[in-house]
C-alpha positions in Angstrom: 9.6 203.8 -123.9 9.1 207.6 -124.2 6.3 208.9 -126.3 6.0 212.2 -128.1 5.2 214.8 -125.3 1.5 215.7 -125.4 2.4 219.4 -125.9 4.3 218.5 -129.0 1.3 216.6 -130.3 -0.9 219.6 -129.6 1.5 222.0 -131.3 1.7 220.0 -134.5 -2.0 219.3 -134.8 -2.9 223.0 -134.0 -0.6 224.0 -136.8 -2.2 221.4 -139.1 -5.7 222.5 -138.3 -4.7 226.1 -139.1 -3.1 225.0 -142.4 -6.2 223.0 -143.4 -4.6 219.6 -143.2 -6.8 218.4 -140.3 -10.0 219.3 -138.5 -10.6 220.1 -134.8 -11.9 216.6 -134.2 -8.8 215.1 -135.6 -6.8 217.3 -133.2 -8.8 216.0 -130.3 -8.3 212.4 -131.2 -4.6 212.7 -131.7 -3.9 214.6 -128.5 -6.2 212.6 -126.4 -4.8 209.2 -127.3 -5.9 206.8 -124.6 -6.9 209.5 -122.2 -10.6 209.7 -121.6 -10.9 213.5 -121.8 -8.9 216.7 -122.4 -10.3 220.1 -121.4 -9.1 223.7 -121.7 -9.6 226.3 -119.0 -8.5 229.8 -118.1 -9.0 231.6 -121.4 -10.8 234.9 -120.8 -14.6 234.7 -121.2 -14.4 231.1 -122.4 -15.0 229.0 -119.3 -14.2 225.3 -119.6 -13.8 224.2 -123.2 -13.5 220.9 -125.0 -10.2 220.5 -126.9 -11.8 220.7 -130.3 -12.9 224.3 -129.5 -9.3 225.4 -128.9 -8.2 226.3 -132.5 -11.0 228.9 -132.8 -10.2 230.4 -129.4 -6.5 231.2 -129.8 -4.4 233.1 -132.4 -0.7 233.8 -133.0 2.4 231.7 -133.5 2.3 228.2 -132.1 5.4 227.3 -130.0 6.4 224.3 -128.0 8.2 224.6 -124.6 10.1 221.7 -123.1 11.9 223.3 -120.2 14.3 221.7 -117.7 16.2 223.2 -114.8 18.8 225.6 -116.2 17.4 225.4 -119.7 14.0 227.1 -120.1 13.8 226.4 -123.8 10.5 227.6 -125.3 9.6 230.0 -122.5 9.4 233.7 -122.6 7.7 234.6 -119.3 6.2 235.8 -117.2 7.6 234.0 -114.1 4.2 232.5 -113.1 3.8 230.8 -116.5 7.5 229.7 -116.6 7.1 228.1 -113.1 4.0 226.2 -114.1 5.6 225.0 -117.4 8.8 224.0 -115.6 6.8 222.0 -113.1 5.0 220.2 -115.9 8.1 219.9 -118.1 6.2 221.0 -121.1 3.7 223.7 -122.4 2.3 225.2 -125.6 2.4 228.9 -126.4 0.0 230.3 -128.9 0.4 234.1 -129.3 0.1 235.5 -125.8 -1.5 232.4 -124.3 0.5 229.6 -122.6 -1.2 226.3 -122.1 0.1 223.9 -119.4 -1.2 220.3 -119.1 -2.2 219.2 -115.6 -3.6 215.8 -114.7 -6.8 215.9 -112.7 -8.0 212.4 -111.9 -8.1 210.8 -115.3 -8.6 214.1 -117.2 -5.9 216.3 -118.7 -6.7 220.0 -118.1 -4.9 222.5 -120.3 -4.7 225.5 -118.1 -4.2 228.9 -119.8 -1.8 231.5 -118.6 -0.7 234.9 -119.9 2.5 234.3 -121.8 5.3 236.5 -123.1 6.9 236.5 -126.5 8.9 233.3 -127.0 12.5 233.5 -128.2 13.0 232.0 -131.7 14.4 228.5 -131.9 15.8 227.7 -135.3 14.6 224.4 -136.5 17.5 223.7 -138.9 20.1 224.7 -136.3 18.6 222.5 -133.5 18.2 219.5 -135.9 21.8 219.8 -136.8 22.8 220.1 -133.2 20.9 217.0 -132.3 22.6 215.0 -135.1 26.0 216.1 -133.8 25.0 215.5 -130.1 23.7 212.0 -130.9 27.0 211.0 -132.6 29.1 212.6 -129.9 27.1 211.0 -127.0 27.1 207.6 -128.7 30.9 207.7 -128.9 31.1 208.8 -125.2 28.7 206.0 -124.1 30.7 203.5 -126.1 33.8 204.6 -124.4 32.0 203.8 -121.1 31.1 200.3 -122.5 27.4 201.1 -122.7 26.6 197.7 -124.1 27.8 196.0 -120.9 25.4 197.9 -118.7 22.5 198.6 -121.0 22.4 196.4 -124.0 19.0 197.8 -125.2 20.7 201.2 -126.1 22.8 199.8 -129.0 19.7 198.1 -130.3 17.8 201.3 -130.3 20.6 203.1 -132.2 20.6 200.3 -134.9 16.8 200.2 -135.3 15.9 203.9 -135.9 14.0 203.0 -139.1 12.0 200.2 -137.5 10.1 202.1 -134.9 6.4 202.7 -134.6 5.1 205.9 -136.3 4.5 208.9 -134.1 1.2 210.7 -133.9 2.1 213.6 -136.3 -0.5 215.2 -138.5 -0.8 214.7 -142.3 1.2 217.0 -144.5 4.0 217.4 -141.9 7.3 218.4 -143.4 9.5 215.3 -144.0 12.6 216.9 -142.6 10.8 217.9 -139.4 9.4 214.3 -139.1 12.9 213.0 -139.2 14.0 215.4 -136.5 11.1 214.5 -134.3 11.8 210.8 -134.7 15.4 211.2 -133.9 14.6 213.3 -130.8 12.1 210.8 -129.5 14.8 208.1 -130.0 17.1 210.1 -127.9 14.5 210.4 -125.2 14.2 206.6 -125.2 17.9 206.3 -124.8 17.8 208.8 -121.9 15.0 206.9 -120.2 16.9 203.6 -120.4 20.3 205.0 -119.4 18.9 206.9 -116.4 17.0 203.9 -115.1 20.2 202.0 -114.2 23.4 203.3 -112.7 24.7 199.8 -112.1 27.2 199.9 -114.9 29.1 202.8 -113.6 31.8 201.4 -111.3 33.1 204.7 -110.0 31.9 208.2 -109.2 34.0 209.5 -112.1 32.3 207.2 -114.6 28.9 208.1 -113.2 29.7 211.8 -113.7 30.9 211.2 -117.3 27.7 209.3 -118.0 25.5 212.0 -116.5 27.3 214.7 -118.5 26.8 212.8 -121.8 23.1 212.2 -121.0 22.5 215.8 -120.0 24.0 217.0 -123.3 21.8 214.6 -125.3 18.7 215.6 -123.2 19.3 219.3 -123.9 19.8 218.7 -127.7 16.7 216.5 -128.0 14.4 218.9 -126.2 15.7 221.9 -128.3 15.3 219.9 -131.5 11.7 219.0 -130.6 10.9 222.6 -129.9 12.4 223.7 -133.2 10.6 220.9 -135.2 7.2 221.2 -133.5 6.8 224.9 -133.4 5.1 226.6 -136.3 7.1 228.5 -138.9 4.7 231.4 -139.2 2.0 233.2 -137.3 
């Protein structure tokens, strides 16, 4: 199953540290998870840093980026940063610094890039858009007899309230928590549905399925960006 993207975890915990709900060591533990080590590199005059040093080294609004081809949500340039974030599928922007996670052996290195101003993503609007998209895509998948080719998907939809808690920080807004949980559910649906094309008996059905899933993917990523980005500088 999908997990909350590590950049989303970093965004939410950076915001919590800044607001006084958590400490830098709490951030490190939450972001690292089962990884042995996370490092930060590329910040001017900072060298290689441990993750707990990051909150004191960056300033400005904290924004999540979850770009995909044709939908660079959360990115504001320049092209070199956009390309790195697109390759990774995720990034964090703090002020004029973009952080892109890269795997190096068993270590995650957050590489800093100059970043431009990020276009505002409205949290309420994207949360509403995800609710509508989930209802619409559910209907479209039912029309395609989703249960016949992927019975786990209806089970997911029926058990939203019985899922493991996500690694969100203390004090996180309840409405945003609900949006994040719904978005991660949608990512799980997408992972399952894209793993098996066997239920589509024609090219037309395959295209209908892809269209529905692409719509849900876009709405889920945008909702996560809205819910995990900080509200203020």
